[in-house]
N, C-alpha and C positions, 0 to 999 in steps of 0.2 A: 389457477383458481377460478372458481365460477363467480359471474356477476347477475345480479338481479334485476330482471323487467327489461331485456334486452330484445330490441324487436327487431336488430338486421343483423347481418352476416358480420361478426367481428373477425379482425386478422388477429393474426398471433405476432411474435416479435419480427418473424421475418417478412410478413407482407402485409404489416400494419399500414403503410402508405398507399392509398389506391388512386391519390391523387395528382396531380402535375407537379413540377418541379417549383412552382410558383406557389402551391398552395398547401396549407395545413392542415392537418387531420381535424375533423370537427368530432370535438371530445366533450360531454358534458358530464360532472360529478354532482349528483342530486339535482339536477336542473341548472347547475352554474356551469356555463362555458368557459373551457380554456382558450384564453386568446391566444392568436398564431404568434403575436410579437413575445408572450411569455415564452412560449416553444423556443422560439428564436435564440432567445436571450439563454434560456438553460441549456442549450447544445453546447456551450461552451464547456460543460462541466461535465460531459459524457462522449468522451473520444470513444468510437467503434470503427470497425472495418468499413461499414456502409453507412451514407445520409440514412437511407431507411430505419438502420438500429440504432443510429444515435438517436434519430427523431422517437423512436419508440422509448429508449430509456428517460430520455428528456420529460417527454409525457407522462412515462411511468410516475416519475419522480414529483412532477405539478400534480397528479391526483393525489396522491399522498400528502402532496402540502397541504392540499385543497381540502381532504377529508380531515387532517389535523385541524385546520383552520375553522373548519365548520364544528366541530366537537370541541373546540376552546371556545366558540363563539356560545354553543349550546350550554356549556357549564359557567358561562359567566367570567371566566380568569381574566384577572389584571394581572397584567406583567410586574413582577419585581425582578428587577434585572440584578446577577451578580456581576462584578467586574468583569470588563470585557464581554459579555453578553449582549446581542442585538435582543429587539423585543423579540422578535419573531422566535431565536431561540430561548427565549425565557420562558416565553408560554410554552413552548414546545416541551421544556425540562418539566415545569409545573403541571403539565397534563399528563406527563408519564408518570410523574409521583405521586399525582391522585389517583390514579385509573390503577396503577400496577402496585400492588403492596409484595415486595420481593424480598424474602430471606436471606440474609447476607451468611458467607461461609463461616461457619465457628470453628475453632484451634484444631477440634479434631479431625474437622476435613480438611483443613489445611495441611496438617502433620500428615494424614493419608495421602495427600497428592504429592508431599516433600519427600517422603520414604519412597513413594513411585516413580520419581524422576529426578532422583538425585543428580542424574547427570547434567540437569539443565542449570544447576544452582552451584557454580564454580568459577571462579574469578577467572578474567579472560587470560588466556597464554599472553607471554613474552616472548618476543621474537628477535634477534638479532638479524638484520637483512640489508642486502645490498640490490641494487637495481639499475637497470638501464631504461632510462626513458626515450622512448621514440615521439616525441612532441608534435601533436596534431589538435586542431580545434574540434571541440565535440559534434559539430555540426558538419565536417568536410568530410564526407564519405568516401571520397575517393582517397584522400590523404589518409584515411584510417585503413582502406584497404591495403595502401602501400604498406603502412608501416607494419600491420600484422605480417604482411608476407614477408617483410624484412627481419622482422622480430623472428620466425620461425626459421628463416635459416641462421640468424644469430644463435638461436638455441641449438641446433643440430652443431653447428661449431663448437658451441661450449659444451656439449654433450661430450664431443669427441675430445676437448681439451679446455677442463675449466681453469686454469692457472691463465686463460686469455682473458677473464671478465675484465680485470681492470684496464687491459688495452681498447676490449672494444667499447667499455665506457666511455674513455677519453674520447675515443672516434666517433661515437654515434649518440652518447646520452644530451639531452638537453635538459640535464638536473644539473646545478653546481655540484653536486654530489659525485659526479666526474672524478673531481679534483681528487678524491678520497677514494678511488677505486668503485664508486657507486655506493659507498657504505652510507646509510641511514641510522645508523645505531639501533637502538633497542624500542622497539614499538609495540605499544598494546592498545587494548580499547582507548578509542578517542583522540587519538595523536595523528590520525590522517584522515582523509576525505572518506566518508562512508562506503561510498560503491567499491573503493578499492579496499579498504578495510575487510569488508566483508568476505571478501576473495583471499586476502592475505593471511587473515589468522587460521584460516584453514587448511593451510600448506604444512606440509611435513618438512624437515630439514632436506636442504638440496637444493638442485635448480627446478624450478617451475616448468612442467612440461609443455604448457601454452602461456603462450602472452596474457597479461593480465589489462584491461582497460580500465580507464578512469577519463575524469573531464578534460585531465592534462594530455592523454594519450595513451599508448602502448607500452606496459612495463614488462621487462624481462627480470625475474626476481629469482634471486639465490638468496635461500635462508639457510644462514649459518649455524644458527643453534635456535632451539626451539623449548623454552619453559613452560611445562603446561600448568594450568590453571589448578589452585585449589578448592577443595569443596567448602561451601558457604554453610557455615552452621544454619537450622531453621532460625534463629532468635533474628538473625541478619533479614532471611527474606520471607519472613512471615506476613508482614504488610502486604510485599510485593505480590506473594501467592494470592492473600484473601482479594486485593486487587482484581488480579487477573480471573479468579474464580467466580466472583461477583460481574464482570464484567460479561463473562459467559453467559450465567443466567441472566442478564439486563437483556441480552443480544437475543436469546431463545425468547424470552418473556415479549419482546417488543415487536419482534416479527411475527409472533402470533397476535398481539394484539391489533397490529396492520393489516393481517389477514383477515382479522375478524371485522374490520371496519371496512374493508374492500366488500368480503362478502354480503354486509348488511345494506351495503349502498347501493344507490340505482346509478351506475356508470356506464356511458354509452360511448360507442367510439374506439374503443380499445379494450382488449382481452388481456388482463394481467393473471399471469398463470403462478403469480407469487407476488410478496408484498417488498421485495427487496427494494431498498433507496439508500441514499448516504447517511438517513438515522440509524440503521440498524449494520452498516458495514464498520 
């Protein structure tokens, strides 16, 4: 994205910081300087492969926030906070509501989307599952590496002789279910931790060919039975579809609004290729 009235060579995301490790970029937004301390505080919300990229992302977010603050002040908005909102969140919401008049998805649009995406609107499958938990802490990389290696060896053994599952569960599992041959019973949506559930609910019947990982460790999984979910009627999912489509329109409109703010502003010290920010993600 271009920026107005810039009289210096501006870096991109890869080369933003030309200063030393102890300095921060000198950025102004319509004459208002971003403080180095503010960039330092913002860094925690923008993990990135390099310090330079993290600083760019943090600076970009602060530029957008400052542009919104200036526009809010220009319009003289006074915060009317909804429950759980901070003053800044309320003012930003009010600004977007005032500046953008967005059409909502009507029933015909929602019905058309439903008809073209029926596979998305089914109840969750129900699985009867056994597992062997090779327990290890989520932040113990060495233990997890050993557990994955052991898991792959045990999967190879189970592929040769699946009747050994209960034996191997009793010998290796860190879950109390080992006393029942590793049986977890019937599992559907919301009955286990999300990172395990996402992998589990996609599995076909039989032995999973790769270990599954969760915060608890490495799991070897056998799906004894899988009952597919049923199609949900339009009346049940109508409001969810409307909310999803409205959110998509909102994201596109807000992204364009932020780009317009950036394009009209005098921003120095950073080159913004777009207006991506936590507001539109």
